[in-house]
N, CA, C, O and CB atoms as a CASP TS submission, in Angstrom:
PFRMAT TS
TARGET T0000
AUTHOR 0000-0000-0000
METHOD Language model
MODEL 1
PARENT N/A
ATOM      1  N   MET     1      15.015  28.934  27.308  1.00  0.00           N
ATOM      2  CA  MET     1      15.037  27.746  27.733  1.00  0.00           C
ATOM      3  C   MET     1      16.862  27.496  27.121  1.00  0.00           C
ATOM      4  O   MET     1      17.237  27.709  25.968  1.00  0.00           O
ATOM      5  CB  MET     1      13.577  26.747  27.044  1.00  0.00           C
ATOM      6  N   ARG     2      17.819  26.959  28.385  1.00  0.00           N
ATOM      7  CA  ARG     2      18.895  26.646  27.894  1.00  0.00           C
ATOM      8  C   ARG     2      19.273  25.123  27.885  1.00  0.00           C
ATOM      9  O   ARG     2      18.931  24.494  28.886  1.00  0.00           O
ATOM     10  CB  ARG     2      19.737  27.393  28.505  1.00  0.00           C
ATOM     11  N   VAL     3      19.994  24.381  26.798  1.00  0.00           N
ATOM     12  CA  VAL     3      20.030  23.296  26.633  1.00  0.00           C
ATOM     13  C   VAL     3      21.806  22.780  27.373  1.00  0.00           C
ATOM     14  O   VAL     3      22.889  23.270  27.053  1.00  0.00           O
ATOM     15  CB  VAL     3      19.609  23.145  25.027  1.00  0.00           C
ATOM     16  N   PHE     4      21.601  21.912  28.178  1.00  0.00           N
ATOM     17  CA  PHE     4      23.161  21.391  28.631  1.00  0.00           C
ATOM     18  C   PHE     4      23.273  19.897  28.225  1.00  0.00           C
ATOM     19  O   PHE     4      22.458  18.980  28.316  1.00  0.00           O
ATOM     20  CB  PHE     4      23.469  21.504  30.431  1.00  0.00           C
ATOM     21  N   MET     5      24.721  19.950  27.682  1.00  0.00           N
ATOM     22  CA  MET     5      25.163  18.852  27.142  1.00  0.00           C
ATOM     23  C   MET     5      25.594  17.860  28.645  1.00  0.00           C
ATOM     24  O   MET     5      26.168  18.257  29.659  1.00  0.00           O
ATOM     25  CB  MET     5      26.454  19.286  26.002  1.00  0.00           C
ATOM     26  N   SER     6      25.101  16.541  28.338  1.00  0.00           N
ATOM     27  CA  SER     6      25.788  15.832  29.645  1.00  0.00           C
ATOM     28  C   SER     6      26.787  14.579  29.154  1.00  0.00           C
ATOM     29  O   SER     6      26.750  13.909  28.123  1.00  0.00           O
ATOM     30  CB  SER     6      24.482  15.149  30.743  1.00  0.00           C
ATOM     31  N   LYS     7      27.611  14.534  30.197  1.00  0.00           N
ATOM     32  CA  LYS     7      28.361  13.441  29.914  1.00  0.00           C
ATOM     33  C   LYS     7      28.608  12.468  31.244  1.00  0.00           C
ATOM     34  O   LYS     7      28.176  12.859  32.329  1.00  0.00           O
ATOM     35  CB  LYS     7      29.661  13.968  29.301  1.00  0.00           C
ATOM     36  N   GLN     8      29.171  11.445  31.165  1.00  0.00           N
ATOM     37  CA  GLN     8      29.461  10.503  32.456  1.00  0.00           C
ATOM     38  C   GLN     8      30.750   9.992  31.909  1.00  0.00           C
ATOM     39  O   GLN     8      30.968   9.617  30.757  1.00  0.00           O
ATOM     40  CB  GLN     8      28.243   9.182  32.864  1.00  0.00           C
ATOM     41  N   TYR     9      31.622  10.039  32.989  1.00  0.00           N
ATOM     42  CA  TYR     9      33.313   9.371  33.022  1.00  0.00           C
ATOM     43  C   TYR     9      33.222   8.107  34.248  1.00  0.00           C
ATOM     44  O   TYR     9      32.598   8.315  35.289  1.00  0.00           O
ATOM     45  CB  TYR     9      34.777  10.884  33.660  1.00  0.00           C
ATOM     46  N   LEU    10      33.850   6.926  34.010  1.00  0.00           N
ATOM     47  CA  LEU    10      34.421   6.243  35.011  1.00  0.00           C
ATOM     48  C   LEU    10      35.263   6.533  35.886  1.00  0.00           C
ATOM     49  O   LEU    10      36.153   7.130  35.281  1.00  0.00           O
ATOM     50  CB  LEU    10      34.809   5.499  34.674  1.00  0.00           C
ATOM     51  N   LEU    11      35.480   6.483  36.780  1.00  0.00           N
ATOM     52  CA  LEU    11      36.586   7.165  37.442  1.00  0.00           C
ATOM     53  C   LEU    11      37.287   5.755  38.175  1.00  0.00           C
ATOM     54  O   LEU    11      37.078   5.487  39.358  1.00  0.00           O
ATOM     55  CB  LEU    11      35.999   8.517  38.610  1.00  0.00           C
ATOM     56  N   GLU    12      37.959   5.093  37.475  1.00  0.00           N
ATOM     57  CA  GLU    12      38.433   3.942  37.717  1.00  0.00           C
ATOM     58  C   GLU    12      39.385   4.003  38.929  1.00  0.00           C
ATOM     59  O   GLU    12      40.355   4.757  38.853  1.00  0.00           O
ATOM     60  CB  GLU    12      39.011   3.455  36.544  1.00  0.00           C
ATOM     61  N   GLY    13      39.209   3.355  39.909  1.00  0.00           N
ATOM     62  CA  GLY    13      40.332   3.170  41.057  1.00  0.00           C
ATOM     63  C   GLY    13      40.047   4.262  41.720  1.00  0.00           C
ATOM     64  O   GLY    13      41.096   4.794  42.083  1.00  0.00           O
ATOM     65  N   LEU    14      38.848   5.017  42.142  1.00  0.00           N
ATOM     66  CA  LEU    14      38.924   5.928  42.861  1.00  0.00           C
ATOM     67  C   LEU    14      38.060   5.194  44.384  1.00  0.00           C
ATOM     68  O   LEU    14      36.996   4.578  44.325  1.00  0.00           O
ATOM     69  CB  LEU    14      38.317   7.273  42.019  1.00  0.00           C
ATOM     70  N   CYS    15      38.678   5.408  45.380  1.00  0.00           N
ATOM     71  CA  CYS    15      38.799   5.021  46.522  1.00  0.00           C
ATOM     72  C   CYS    15      37.942   5.408  47.805  1.00  0.00           C
ATOM     73  O   CYS    15      37.609   4.483  48.546  1.00  0.00           O
ATOM     74  CB  CYS    15      39.878   5.253  46.643  1.00  0.00           C
ATOM     75  N   CYS    16      37.618   6.512  48.075  1.00  0.00           N
ATOM     76  CA  CYS    16      37.487   7.537  48.990  1.00  0.00           C
ATOM     77  C   CYS    16      36.417   8.932  48.691  1.00  0.00           C
ATOM     78  O   CYS    16      36.558   9.750  47.782  1.00  0.00           O
ATOM     79  CB  CYS    16      38.914   7.959  49.139  1.00  0.00           C
ATOM     80  N   GLU    17      35.573   8.921  49.506  1.00  0.00           N
ATOM     81  CA  GLU    17      34.650  10.314  49.307  1.00  0.00           C
ATOM     82  C   GLU    17      35.454  11.487  49.478  1.00  0.00           C
ATOM     83  O   GLU    17      35.312  12.370  48.633  1.00  0.00           O
ATOM     84  CB  GLU    17      33.417  10.472  50.387  1.00  0.00           C
ATOM     85  N   LYS    18      36.397  11.694  50.551  1.00  0.00           N
ATOM     86  CA  LYS    18      37.499  12.716  50.328  1.00  0.00           C
ATOM     87  C   LYS    18      37.951  13.279  48.625  1.00  0.00           C
ATOM     88  O   LYS    18      37.904  14.372  48.060  1.00  0.00           O
ATOM     89  CB  LYS    18      38.823  11.957  51.030  1.00  0.00           C
ATOM     90  N   CYS    19      38.283  12.235  48.317  1.00  0.00           N
ATOM     91  CA  CYS    19      39.236  12.510  46.767  1.00  0.00           C
ATOM     92  C   CYS    19      37.761  12.549  45.962  1.00  0.00           C
ATOM     93  O   CYS    19      38.060  13.166  44.940  1.00  0.00           O
ATOM     94  CB  CYS    19      40.668  10.865  46.064  1.00  0.00           C
ATOM     95  N   ALA    20      36.759  12.323  45.896  1.00  0.00           N
ATOM     96  CA  ALA    20      35.586  12.417  45.006  1.00  0.00           C
ATOM     97  C   ALA    20      35.080  13.760  45.466  1.00  0.00           C
ATOM     98  O   ALA    20      34.686  14.539  44.597  1.00  0.00           O
ATOM     99  CB  ALA    20      34.472  11.166  45.143  1.00  0.00           C
ATOM    100  N   ALA    21      35.052  14.040  46.453  1.00  0.00           N
ATOM    101  CA  ALA    21      34.525  15.441  46.877  1.00  0.00           C
ATOM    102  C   ALA    21      35.656  16.746  46.128  1.00  0.00           C
ATOM    103  O   ALA    21      35.363  17.833  45.631  1.00  0.00           O
ATOM    104  CB  ALA    21      34.547  15.482  48.849  1.00  0.00           C
ATOM    105  N   LYS    22      36.850  16.150  46.294  1.00  0.00           N
ATOM    106  CA  LYS    22      37.864  17.394  45.477  1.00  0.00           C
ATOM    107  C   LYS    22      37.510  17.512  44.196  1.00  0.00           C
ATOM    108  O   LYS    22      37.174  18.513  43.563  1.00  0.00           O
ATOM    109  CB  LYS    22      39.503  17.112  45.381  1.00  0.00           C
ATOM    110  N   ILE    23      37.646  16.109  43.791  1.00  0.00           N
ATOM    111  CA  ILE    23      37.417  16.031  42.024  1.00  0.00           C
ATOM    112  C   ILE    23      35.999  16.841  41.419  1.00  0.00           C
ATOM    113  O   ILE    23      35.754  17.403  40.352  1.00  0.00           O
ATOM    114  CB  ILE    23      37.192  14.169  41.521  1.00  0.00           C
ATOM    115  N   GLU    24      35.204  16.591  42.689  1.00  0.00           N
ATOM    116  CA  GLU    24      33.832  17.480  42.074  1.00  0.00           C
ATOM    117  C   GLU    24      34.145  18.937  42.383  1.00  0.00           C
ATOM    118  O   GLU    24      34.021  19.758  41.474  1.00  0.00           O
ATOM    119  CB  GLU    24      32.201  17.061  42.885  1.00  0.00           C
ATOM    120  N   LYS    25      34.504  19.290  43.482  1.00  0.00           N
ATOM    121  CA  LYS    25      34.546  20.981  43.911  1.00  0.00           C
ATOM    122  C   LYS    25      35.456  21.706  42.895  1.00  0.00           C
ATOM    123  O   LYS    25      35.303  22.915  42.721  1.00  0.00           O
ATOM    124  CB  LYS    25      35.260  21.297  45.584  1.00  0.00           C
ATOM    125  N   GLY    26      36.708  20.788  41.997  1.00  0.00           N
ATOM    126  CA  GLY    26      37.744  21.237  41.132  1.00  0.00           C
ATOM    127  C   GLY    26      36.749  21.220  39.924  1.00  0.00           C
ATOM    128  O   GLY    26      36.610  22.317  39.383  1.00  0.00           O
ATOM    129  N   ILE    27      35.968  20.091  39.355  1.00  0.00           N
ATOM    130  CA  ILE    27      35.532  20.547  38.433  1.00  0.00           C
ATOM    131  C   ILE    27      34.097  21.500  38.249  1.00  0.00           C
ATOM    132  O   ILE    27      33.728  21.994  37.184  1.00  0.00           O
ATOM    133  CB  ILE    27      35.597  19.566  37.870  1.00  0.00           C
ATOM    134  N   ASN    28      33.763  21.557  38.881  1.00  0.00           N
ATOM    135  CA  ASN    28      32.400  22.280  39.446  1.00  0.00           C
ATOM    136  C   ASN    28      33.240  24.016  39.219  1.00  0.00           C
ATOM    137  O   ASN    28      32.584  25.024  38.958  1.00  0.00           O
ATOM    138  CB  ASN    28      31.840  21.656  41.623  1.00  0.00           C
ATOM    139  N   GLN    29      34.243  24.008  39.334  1.00  0.00           N
ATOM    140  CA  GLN    29      35.103  25.412  39.273  1.00  0.00           C
ATOM    141  C   GLN    29      35.500  26.026  37.949  1.00  0.00           C
ATOM    142  O   GLN    29      35.826  27.179  37.668  1.00  0.00           O
ATOM    143  CB  GLN    29      36.438  25.228  39.970  1.00  0.00           C
ATOM    144  N   LEU    30      35.355  24.683  37.047  1.00  0.00           N
ATOM    145  CA  LEU    30      35.601  25.128  35.466  1.00  0.00           C
ATOM    146  C   LEU    30      34.572  26.068  34.730  1.00  0.00           C
ATOM    147  O   LEU    30      33.349  25.924  34.741  1.00  0.00           O
ATOM    148  CB  LEU    30      35.623  23.819  34.564  1.00  0.00           C
ATOM    149  N   GLY    31      35.120  26.827  34.237  1.00  0.00           N
ATOM    150  CA  GLY    31      34.256  27.870  33.429  1.00  0.00           C
ATOM    151  C   GLY    31      33.116  27.016  32.305  1.00  0.00           C
ATOM    152  O   GLY    31      32.100  27.627  31.973  1.00  0.00           O
ATOM    153  N   GLY    32      33.218  26.417  32.077  1.00  0.00           N
ATOM    154  CA  GLY    32      32.353  25.824  30.802  1.00  0.00           C
ATOM    155  C   GLY    32      31.336  24.696  31.461  1.00  0.00           C
ATOM    156  O   GLY    32      30.375  24.290  30.808  1.00  0.00           O
ATOM    157  N   VAL    33      31.648  24.154  32.976  1.00  0.00           N
ATOM    158  CA  VAL    33      30.804  23.350  33.750  1.00  0.00           C
ATOM    159  C   VAL    33      29.410  23.859  34.120  1.00  0.00           C
ATOM    160  O   VAL    33      29.642  25.046  34.349  1.00  0.00           O
ATOM    161  CB  VAL    33      31.481  23.064  34.893  1.00  0.00           C
ATOM    162  N   GLN    34      28.130  23.677  34.311  1.00  0.00           N
ATOM    163  CA  GLN    34      27.166  24.087  34.978  1.00  0.00           C
ATOM    164  C   GLN    34      27.115  23.389  35.915  1.00  0.00           C
ATOM    165  O   GLN    34      26.784  24.018  36.921  1.00  0.00           O
ATOM    166  CB  GLN    34      26.150  24.190  34.446  1.00  0.00           C
ATOM    167  N   LYS    35      27.356  21.970  36.138  1.00  0.00           N
ATOM    168  CA  LYS    35      27.090  21.044  37.473  1.00  0.00           C
ATOM    169  C   LYS    35      27.755  19.724  36.935  1.00  0.00           C
ATOM    170  O   LYS    35      27.576  19.221  35.826  1.00  0.00           O
ATOM    171  CB  LYS    35      25.261  20.797  37.959  1.00  0.00           C
ATOM    172  N   ALA    36      28.654  19.215  38.072  1.00  0.00           N
ATOM    173  CA  ALA    36      29.521  17.919  38.478  1.00  0.00           C
ATOM    174  C   ALA    36      29.135  17.535  39.180  1.00  0.00           C
ATOM    175  O   ALA    36      28.672  18.223  40.090  1.00  0.00           O
ATOM    176  CB  ALA    36      30.661  17.838  38.816  1.00  0.00           C
ATOM    177  N   ALA    37      29.084  16.070  39.189  1.00  0.00           N
ATOM    178  CA  ALA    37      28.786  15.228  40.487  1.00  0.00           C
ATOM    179  C   ALA    37      29.217  13.896  40.741  1.00  0.00           C
ATOM    180  O   ALA    37      28.577  13.054  40.110  1.00  0.00           O
ATOM    181  CB  ALA    37      27.500  15.099  40.645  1.00  0.00           C
ATOM    182  N   VAL    38      30.006  13.512  41.391  1.00  0.00           N
ATOM    183  CA  VAL    38      30.907  12.046  41.597  1.00  0.00           C
ATOM    184  C   VAL    38      30.010  11.335  42.781  1.00  0.00           C
ATOM    185  O   VAL    38      29.746  11.714  43.922  1.00  0.00           O
ATOM    186  CB  VAL    38      32.829  12.327  42.213  1.00  0.00           C
ATOM    187  N   ASP    39      29.660  10.188  42.072  1.00  0.00           N
ATOM    188  CA  ASP    39      29.318   9.026  43.347  1.00  0.00           C
ATOM    189  C   ASP    39      30.005   8.417  43.287  1.00  0.00           C
ATOM    190  O   ASP    39      30.102   7.728  42.272  1.00  0.00           O
ATOM    191  CB  ASP    39      28.260   8.196  43.516  1.00  0.00           C
ATOM    192  N   PRO    40      31.156   8.255  44.626  1.00  0.00           N
ATOM    193  CA  PRO    40      31.694   7.866  45.180  1.00  0.00           C
ATOM    194  C   PRO    40      31.493   5.998  45.119  1.00  0.00           C
ATOM    195  O   PRO    40      32.393   5.169  44.979  1.00  0.00           O
ATOM    196  CB  PRO    40      31.490   8.701  46.159  1.00  0.00           C
ATOM    197  N   GLU    41      30.175   5.782  45.261  1.00  0.00           N
ATOM    198  CA  GLU    41      29.595   4.289  45.431  1.00  0.00           C
ATOM    199  C   GLU    41      30.110   3.465  43.854  1.00  0.00           C
ATOM    200  O   GLU    41      30.834   2.498  43.618  1.00  0.00           O
ATOM    201  CB  GLU    41      27.534   4.368  45.655  1.00  0.00           C
ATOM    202  N   THR    42      29.242   4.506  42.913  1.00  0.00           N
ATOM    203  CA  THR    42      29.440   3.780  41.484  1.00  0.00           C
ATOM    204  C   THR    42      30.824   4.694  40.640  1.00  0.00           C
ATOM    205  O   THR    42      30.994   4.791  39.424  1.00  0.00           O
ATOM    206  CB  THR    42      27.686   3.930  40.438  1.00  0.00           C
ATOM    207  N   THR    43      31.408   5.095  41.403  1.00  0.00           N
ATOM    208  CA  THR    43      32.427   5.749  40.448  1.00  0.00           C
ATOM    209  C   THR    43      32.406   6.836  39.775  1.00  0.00           C
ATOM    210  O   THR    43      33.377   7.558  39.552  1.00  0.00           O
ATOM    211  CB  THR    43      32.670   5.122  39.617  1.00  0.00           C
ATOM    212  N   ILE    44      31.443   6.977  39.468  1.00  0.00           N
ATOM    213  CA  ILE    44      30.523   7.825  37.948  1.00  0.00           C
ATOM    214  C   ILE    44      30.880   9.263  38.596  1.00  0.00           C
ATOM    215  O   ILE    44      30.669   9.600  39.761  1.00  0.00           O
ATOM    216  CB  ILE    44      28.214   7.498  37.681  1.00  0.00           C
ATOM    217  N   LEU    45      31.605  10.206  37.334  1.00  0.00           N
ATOM    218  CA  LEU    45      31.375  11.532  37.349  1.00  0.00           C
ATOM    219  C   LEU    45      30.498  11.774  36.527  1.00  0.00           C
ATOM    220  O   LEU    45      30.680  11.322  35.396  1.00  0.00           O
ATOM    221  CB  LEU    45      32.357  12.272  37.156  1.00  0.00           C
ATOM    222  N   SER    46      29.514  12.397  36.739  1.00  0.00           N
ATOM    223  CA  SER    46      28.430  13.204  35.842  1.00  0.00           C
ATOM    224  C   SER    46      28.562  14.614  35.817  1.00  0.00           C
ATOM    225  O   SER    46      28.652  15.240  36.874  1.00  0.00           O
ATOM    226  CB  SER    46      27.017  12.985  36.300  1.00  0.00           C
ATOM    227  N   ILE    47      28.590  15.416  34.240  1.00  0.00           N
ATOM    228  CA  ILE    47      29.074  16.546  34.229  1.00  0.00           C
ATOM    229  C   ILE    47      27.787  17.240  33.241  1.00  0.00           C
ATOM    230  O   ILE    47      27.437  16.666  32.211  1.00  0.00           O
ATOM    231  CB  ILE    47      30.691  16.526  33.713  1.00  0.00           C
ATOM    232  N   ASP    48      27.247  18.328  33.623  1.00  0.00           N
ATOM    233  CA  ASP    48      26.523  19.128  32.714  1.00  0.00           C
ATOM    234  C   ASP    48      27.333  19.947  32.084  1.00  0.00           C
ATOM    235  O   ASP    48      28.148  20.484  32.834  1.00  0.00           O
ATOM    236  CB  ASP    48      25.535  19.835  33.261  1.00  0.00           C
ATOM    237  N   PHE    49      27.414  20.291  30.763  1.00  0.00           N
ATOM    238  CA  PHE    49      28.197  21.348  30.264  1.00  0.00           C
ATOM    239  C   PHE    49      27.485  22.404  30.258  1.00  0.00           C
ATOM    240  O   PHE    49      26.278  22.175  30.344  1.00  0.00           O
ATOM    241  CB  PHE    49      28.722  21.167  29.064  1.00  0.00           C
ATOM    242  N   LYS    50      27.895  23.894  30.163  1.00  0.00           N
ATOM    243  CA  LYS    50      27.409  24.723  29.724  1.00  0.00           C
ATOM    244  C   LYS    50      27.007  24.833  28.216  1.00  0.00           C
ATOM    245  O   LYS    50      27.572  24.098  27.406  1.00  0.00           O
ATOM    246  CB  LYS    50      28.052  25.459  30.127  1.00  0.00           C
ATOM    247  N   PRO    51      26.020  25.751  27.794  1.00  0.00           N
ATOM    248  CA  PRO    51      25.890  25.491  26.038  1.00  0.00           C
ATOM    249  C   PRO    51      26.580  25.749  25.366  1.00  0.00           C
ATOM    250  O   PRO    51      26.509  25.154  24.291  1.00  0.00           O
ATOM    251  CB  PRO    51      25.076  25.961  25.318  1.00  0.00           C
ATOM    252  N   ASP    52      27.928  27.011  25.577  1.00  0.00           N
ATOM    253  CA  ASP    52      28.886  27.061  24.868  1.00  0.00           C
ATOM    254  C   ASP    52      30.036  26.539  25.018  1.00  0.00           C
ATOM    255  O   ASP    52      31.035  27.150  24.640  1.00  0.00           O
ATOM    256  CB  ASP    52      29.020  27.931  24.709  1.00  0.00           C
ATOM    257  N   ALA    53      30.125  25.196  25.652  1.00  0.00           N
ATOM    258  CA  ALA    53      31.259  24.179  26.111  1.00  0.00           C
ATOM    259  C   ALA    53      30.724  22.980  25.682  1.00  0.00           C
ATOM    260  O   ALA    53      29.553  22.610  25.600  1.00  0.00           O
ATOM    261  CB  ALA    53      31.616  24.109  27.714  1.00  0.00           C
ATOM    262  N   THR    54      31.998  22.310  25.363  1.00  0.00           N
ATOM    263  CA  THR    54      31.838  20.794  25.343  1.00  0.00           C
ATOM    264  C   THR    54      32.810  20.078  25.992  1.00  0.00           C
ATOM    265  O   THR    54      33.824  20.623  26.429  1.00  0.00           O
ATOM    266  CB  THR    54      31.803  20.269  24.056  1.00  0.00           C
ATOM    267  N   ALA    55      32.527  18.559  26.122  1.00  0.00           N
ATOM    268  CA  ALA    55      33.026  17.444  26.856  1.00  0.00           C
ATOM    269  C   ALA    55      34.413  17.495  26.462  1.00  0.00           C
ATOM    270  O   ALA    55      35.326  17.445  27.286  1.00  0.00           O
ATOM    271  CB  ALA    55      32.325  16.076  26.570  1.00  0.00           C
ATOM    272  N   ASP    56      34.666  17.637  24.656  1.00  0.00           N
ATOM    273  CA  ASP    56      35.982  17.586  24.282  1.00  0.00           C
ATOM    274  C   ASP    56      36.988  18.527  24.728  1.00  0.00           C
ATOM    275  O   ASP    56      38.098  18.306  25.213  1.00  0.00           O
ATOM    276  CB  ASP    56      35.993  17.610  23.076  1.00  0.00           C
ATOM    277  N   SER    57      36.351  19.700  24.458  1.00  0.00           N
ATOM    278  CA  SER    57      37.469  21.422  24.858  1.00  0.00           C
ATOM    279  C   SER    57      37.572  21.399  26.228  1.00  0.00           C
ATOM    280  O   SER    57      38.525  22.122  26.517  1.00  0.00           O
ATOM    281  CB  SER    57      36.669  23.283  24.462  1.00  0.00           C
ATOM    282  N   LEU    58      36.945  20.815  27.477  1.00  0.00           N
ATOM    283  CA  LEU    58      37.312  20.195  28.732  1.00  0.00           C
ATOM    284  C   LEU    58      37.924  19.271  29.257  1.00  0.00           C
ATOM    285  O   LEU    58      38.423  19.285  30.383  1.00  0.00           O
ATOM    286  CB  LEU    58      36.703  20.005  29.137  1.00  0.00           C
ATOM    287  N   PHE    59      37.937  18.115  28.229  1.00  0.00           N
ATOM    288  CA  PHE    59      38.474  17.180  28.889  1.00  0.00           C
ATOM    289  C   PHE    59      39.804  16.939  29.621  1.00  0.00           C
ATOM    290  O   PHE    59      39.969  16.319  30.672  1.00  0.00           O
ATOM    291  CB  PHE    59      38.367  16.496  28.218  1.00  0.00           C
ATOM    292  N   GLU    60      40.866  17.654  28.729  1.00  0.00           N
ATOM    293  CA  GLU    60      42.273  17.774  29.485  1.00  0.00           C
ATOM    294  C   GLU    60      41.958  18.824  30.938  1.00  0.00           C
ATOM    295  O   GLU    60      42.569  18.486  31.951  1.00  0.00           O
ATOM    296  CB  GLU    60      43.604  18.605  28.246  1.00  0.00           C
ATOM    297  N   GLU    61      41.336  19.656  31.010  1.00  0.00           N
ATOM    298  CA  GLU    61      41.046  19.723  32.171  1.00  0.00           C
ATOM    299  C   GLU    61      40.747  19.587  32.959  1.00  0.00           C
ATOM    300  O   GLU    61      41.053  20.242  33.955  1.00  0.00           O
ATOM    301  CB  GLU    61      40.920  19.904  32.371  1.00  0.00           C
ATOM    302  N   ILE    62      39.805  18.430  32.896  1.00  0.00           N
ATOM    303  CA  ILE    62      38.792  17.564  33.808  1.00  0.00           C
ATOM    304  C   ILE    62      40.270  16.221  34.567  1.00  0.00           C
ATOM    305  O   ILE    62      40.731  15.831  35.640  1.00  0.00           O
ATOM    306  CB  ILE    62      37.086  16.563  32.376  1.00  0.00           C
ATOM    307  N   LYS    63      40.432  16.019  33.007  1.00  0.00           N
ATOM    308  CA  LYS    63      41.850  15.087  33.253  1.00  0.00           C
ATOM    309  C   LYS    63      42.650  15.423  34.294  1.00  0.00           C
ATOM    310  O   LYS    63      42.898  14.580  35.157  1.00  0.00           O
ATOM    311  CB  LYS    63      42.838  15.122  32.116  1.00  0.00           C
ATOM    312  N   LYS    64      42.966  16.204  34.335  1.00  0.00           N
ATOM    313  CA  LYS    64      44.024  17.082  35.054  1.00  0.00           C
ATOM    314  C   LYS    64      43.770  17.439  36.547  1.00  0.00           C
ATOM    315  O   LYS    64      44.537  17.419  37.509  1.00  0.00           O
ATOM    316  CB  LYS    64      44.149  18.415  34.306  1.00  0.00           C
ATOM    317  N   ILE    65      42.504  17.760  36.448  1.00  0.00           N
ATOM    318  CA  ILE    65      42.100  18.112  38.142  1.00  0.00           C
ATOM    319  C   ILE    65      41.818  16.405  39.058  1.00  0.00           C
ATOM    320  O   ILE    65      42.053  16.165  40.242  1.00  0.00           O
ATOM    321  CB  ILE    65      40.151  19.298  38.151  1.00  0.00           C
ATOM    322  N   VAL    66      41.274  15.494  38.031  1.00  0.00           N
ATOM    323  CA  VAL    66      41.403  14.159  38.683  1.00  0.00           C
ATOM    324  C   VAL    66      42.892  13.684  38.708  1.00  0.00           C
ATOM    325  O   VAL    66      42.931  12.945  39.692  1.00  0.00           O
ATOM    326  CB  VAL    66      40.509  13.093  37.917  1.00  0.00           C
ATOM    327  N   GLU    67      43.958  13.711  38.230  1.00  0.00           N
ATOM    328  CA  GLU    67      44.898  13.241  38.272  1.00  0.00           C
ATOM    329  C   GLU    67      45.724  13.889  39.268  1.00  0.00           C
ATOM    330  O   GLU    67      46.778  13.312  39.536  1.00  0.00           O
ATOM    331  CB  GLU    67      45.275  13.149  37.176  1.00  0.00           C
ATOM    332  N   THR    68      45.462  14.977  39.876  1.00  0.00           N
ATOM    333  CA  THR    68      45.950  16.272  40.620  1.00  0.00           C
ATOM    334  C   THR    68      45.324  15.544  42.125  1.00  0.00           C
ATOM    335  O   THR    68      46.066  15.286  43.072  1.00  0.00           O
ATOM    336  CB  THR    68      45.116  18.099  39.962  1.00  0.00           C
ATOM    337  N   ASN    69      44.224  15.351  42.127  1.00  0.00           N
ATOM    338  CA  ASN    69      43.458  14.934  43.322  1.00  0.00           C
ATOM    339  C   ASN    69      43.573  13.206  43.807  1.00  0.00           C
ATOM    340  O   ASN    69      43.413  12.823  44.966  1.00  0.00           O
ATOM    341  CB  ASN    69      41.878  15.334  42.940  1.00  0.00           C
ATOM    342  N   ASP    70      43.768  12.644  43.066  1.00  0.00           N
ATOM    343  CA  ASP    70      43.558  11.072  42.827  1.00  0.00           C
ATOM    344  C   ASP    70      44.331  10.549  41.831  1.00  0.00           C
ATOM    345  O   ASP    70      43.799  10.125  40.805  1.00  0.00           O
ATOM    346  CB  ASP    70      42.182  10.691  42.458  1.00  0.00           C
ATOM    347  N   PRO    71      45.813  10.512  42.033  1.00  0.00           N
ATOM    348  CA  PRO    71      46.716  10.029  40.633  1.00  0.00           C
ATOM    349  C   PRO    71      46.569   8.986  40.507  1.00  0.00           C
ATOM    350  O   PRO    71      47.048   8.616  39.435  1.00  0.00           O
ATOM    351  CB  PRO    71      48.123  10.132  40.496  1.00  0.00           C
ATOM    352  N   ASP    72      45.987   7.973  41.235  1.00  0.00           N
ATOM    353  CA  ASP    72      45.711   6.156  41.047  1.00  0.00           C
ATOM    354  C   ASP    72      44.163   6.391  40.318  1.00  0.00           C
ATOM    355  O   ASP    72      43.609   5.314  40.096  1.00  0.00           O
ATOM    356  CB  ASP    72      45.593   4.945  43.012  1.00  0.00           C
ATOM    357  N   VAL    73      43.516   7.378  39.982  1.00  0.00           N
ATOM    358  CA  VAL    73      42.358   7.149  39.055  1.00  0.00           C
ATOM    359  C   VAL    73      42.717   7.419  37.636  1.00  0.00           C
ATOM    360  O   VAL    73      43.611   8.151  37.210  1.00  0.00           O
ATOM    361  CB  VAL    73      41.171   8.024  39.431  1.00  0.00           C
ATOM    362  N   VAL    74      41.831   6.672  36.962  1.00  0.00           N
ATOM    363  CA  VAL    74      42.131   6.448  35.517  1.00  0.00           C
ATOM    364  C   VAL    74      40.438   6.844  34.969  1.00  0.00           C
ATOM    365  O   VAL    74      39.457   6.117  35.127  1.00  0.00           O
ATOM    366  CB  VAL    74      42.811   4.584  35.145  1.00  0.00           C
ATOM    367  N   ILE    75      40.465   8.069  34.364  1.00  0.00           N
ATOM    368  CA  ILE    75      39.229   8.315  33.854  1.00  0.00           C
ATOM    369  C   ILE    75      38.879   8.290  32.427  1.00  0.00           C
ATOM    370  O   ILE    75      39.243   8.931  31.441  1.00  0.00           O
ATOM    371  CB  ILE    75      38.927   9.392  34.268  1.00  0.00           C
ATOM    372  N   LYS    76      37.639   6.859  32.760  1.00  0.00           N
ATOM    373  CA  LYS    76      37.289   6.515  31.293  1.00  0.00           C
ATOM    374  C   LYS    76      35.957   7.121  30.567  1.00  0.00           C
ATOM    375  O   LYS    76      34.950   7.543  31.134  1.00  0.00           O
ATOM    376  CB  LYS    76      37.146   5.003  31.243  1.00  0.00           C
ATOM    377  N   ASN    77      36.193   7.059  29.278  1.00  0.00           N
ATOM    378  CA  ASN    77      35.079   7.713  28.398  1.00  0.00           C
ATOM    379  C   ASN    77      33.953   7.227  28.794  1.00  0.00           C
ATOM    380  O   ASN    77      34.164   6.044  28.526  1.00  0.00           O
ATOM    381  CB  ASN    77      35.155   7.514  26.940  1.00  0.00           C
ATOM    382  N   GLY    78      32.893   7.253  29.239  1.00  0.00           N
ATOM    383  CA  GLY    78      31.513   6.839  29.117  1.00  0.00           C
ATOM    384  C   GLY    78      31.225   5.876  30.241  1.00  0.00           C
ATOM    385  O   GLY    78      32.023   5.577  31.129  1.00  0.00           O
ATOM    386  N   VAL    79      30.489   5.606  30.158  1.00  0.00           N
ATOM    387  CA  VAL    79      30.075   4.218  31.946  1.00  0.00           C
ATOM    388  C   VAL    79      29.729   3.006  30.711  1.00  0.00           C
ATOM    389  O   VAL    79      29.297   3.276  29.590  1.00  0.00           O
ATOM    390  CB  VAL    79      27.766   4.742  33.618  1.00  0.00           C
ATOM    391  N   ALA    80      29.946   2.033  31.076  1.00  0.00           N
ATOM    392  CA  ALA    80      29.914   0.331  30.682  1.00  0.00           C
ATOM    393  C   ALA    80      28.819  -0.113  31.306  1.00  0.00           C
ATOM    394  O   ALA    80      28.502  -1.300  31.229  1.00  0.00           O
ATOM    395  CB  ALA    80      31.209  -0.659  31.198  1.00  0.00           C
TER
END
């Protein structure tokens, strides 16, 4: 059985489902990501990382995908 590390981020300023879907699709294409999901209502990004990847190692790539798809969004570590 494989164990996945999970992490949640707050996407502050996310305003539409279309941007949420683009962000989700882009992050799901990263090699170390098992599954990513964005809830446009709560603006929470949930990511399950593959066993050989960590949130820290992929954070810059995740941040770049978020900024590319919605430059007004600020990604915040963790959920309040």
